[in-house]
N, C-alpha and C positions, 0 to 999 in steps of 0.2 A: 562525337565530341573529340576535339583534339586532346591528345594524351596529357599535354602540359596544363591545359585548362581543367581537365578532369582531376589532375593531381592537385591543382590549387583548390578546387572545390572540395576535394576530400580533406585537404589540410584545414580548410575553413570549418568544415563540419566537425572535424576532430577537436579543433580549438574551442569551438562553441560548446561541444559536448563536455569537455573537461571543465570549462568555466561554469557551465550549468550544474555539473555535479558538485563543484565546490560550493555554489550557492545553496544547493539542497543540503549538503552535508554540514556546512558551517553556519548557515543562516536559517535553516529550518523551512525553506521553501518547499511546499508539497505539490504545487502545480507544475508539472514538467513543462508544459507549453510556456507558462509565464517565465520559468527559469531559462528556457531557451531564448526567448525574446530579450530578456534582460541581459543574458550573457552576450548575445550578439551586439547589443547596444554598447555594453561596456567595452567590448573589443573593437568597436568602431566599424562594424560591418553594416552595409546598407540594408534597407528593408527587404530588398529582393534577393538577399543571400539565402541559399538553400539551407534550411535548418536541419539538424540531425534528427533521426527518428527517436522515439522514446526508448527503443531497445538500445540505441547507442548511448543515450544518457544513462540508462541503467548499468551498462557495461562500464562506463566511465566512473559512475558512482561506486561500484564495487572496487574498482582499481584505487580510487581516492581513499576509500575506507581501509583497504589493505595497506596502502603506503603510509597514511598519516594517522589512522585511528584504530589500528588493529587491536590493541589491548583494551582501550576504553570502549570501543564499539562492541567487542565481543562480550564484555561484562554487561553492557546495557542490553544487548540482545538476549542474553540468558535471563536477566531480570524480567524483561518484558514477556518472554515466553513462559516464565514461571507464573507471572501475573495473569497471562492469557489462560493458562490451565486452570487457575483458580476461578476465573470468570466463566469458563466453559463448564466447570462443575456446578456453578451457581445456576446456569441456564440449561442444565443437562436435559430437562424434559422437552426442550425446544430444539434438539438435535444440532447443537452449535457446531460451526465449522470456522476454523481460523483462516484468514486470507490476508493478503497484502504484505507489507514490508517485514512484519514480525515473523511471518512464515517464510518469506523468501530469503531472509537473512540480511537485508539492507536497512533494518530499523536502526534508529538512533534516538537520542534524548528527546527529539521533537515528535517522534512517531506515536500515533494512536494505535491501540490494540483493536483491530478490526475483525468483527465476528459476523457471520451470517447465521440468522436464526430462522426456523421454519415452523410456521403455525398458520392455521386458518382462522384463528381467533386472536386478533391483535391485543385484546384486553388482557390476555394471559401474560404478555410481556409487561404491560403497565402494572398489572397486579403484583408481579414479582418485585418490581422496583418499589412499588408503594408499600409492600409489606416490610421492606427494610428502610423505608423513609429516604430513599435515594432520589434527589432532585435530578431532572433530566431535561434535555431539549429535544423536541420532536419536530421533524420536518420530513420532507420526502426527497427521494433520490432517483435520478434517472439512471437506469442500467441498460446496457445493450445486450440483448439475448442472442443476436446473430448479426450478420452484416447489414441487414435491412430492418430489423425489428428492435425497438426499444420500448421500455415501459417505466412507470414510476412506482416505487415501493416505499413504504414507511422506513424512516431511519431515526435512530435515537442516539444521543451522546450524553455521557455522564462521566464524572470523575470518581475514581476509586483510588484513594491514597494519592500517590504522585502520578498516576496513570490516567490517560483519557481512554475511555472505552467507547468505541464506535460500533453501533449495531445496525445492520441492514436486515429487515424482516421480510422474508419471502413466504408465499403460500407453501404448504407442506409439500406439494408436488414440485416445488422449486429445487428440491434436492436432486432431481433427475437432470437438470440442465443448469450448469453454472453460467453466469453472464460472462461476456468477453472481458478479458484483461485489457486495461488501457495501454499497457506496454507491449505485450505480445500480440494483441488482437486475436488471441485464441481463448477457448474457455478457461476461465480463471481457476487456478489451482486452489483447492480447498483441503484442509486437514482436520480430521476428527481428533478428539482428545487423545485417543490411543496413538495416533501418528505423532502428535505433538509430544507426548511423553517419550516416544522413541527418540525424537530429536533432542530432547533435554538430556537423555541418557547417552547421546552420541558425543564425539569430540566437538569442541567449541566452534570449529569452522564448518559444521554440518549445516 
């Protein structure tokens, strides 16, 4: 590819990534692909314009938050991580692991607290919520285990105070293999409650 053409393509991808990051940060869009498509349309790019990778969106999102939301986003992140620790204590018997934006540090006011739980008895999750009279929504979720294998697992969502808690329930042996992250396409980073506590004890930009 000619250098000038490659440069224009890189510039287009960068502009789309920056606009997609703004849509995610300011308007609560959670679907990276939808944010990319909408950003490209808003900027007047044609349908065949090369879209940025999810990792480019994530990088632009971190930059946007650092430039425009540093104080408010940090406070929100600490609040969400504290609420996540409370939720993990509640589900302690199910080996909870924190995943997603709250762990990675890109969470904002629109973000759910995402936990992975591990049990061979789905009724144990239902019972815990039932004992507290917590209403929830139950559905299933497709997760990618590797480049060629995906599966569907139960997922639940409920509200705790001002926070949305999103649970993905894996068999107990699912602790051994994290599903692929939609951004990095590598095994998803998971944190135990001890790891989360260390993050909360660290400087705000941890």
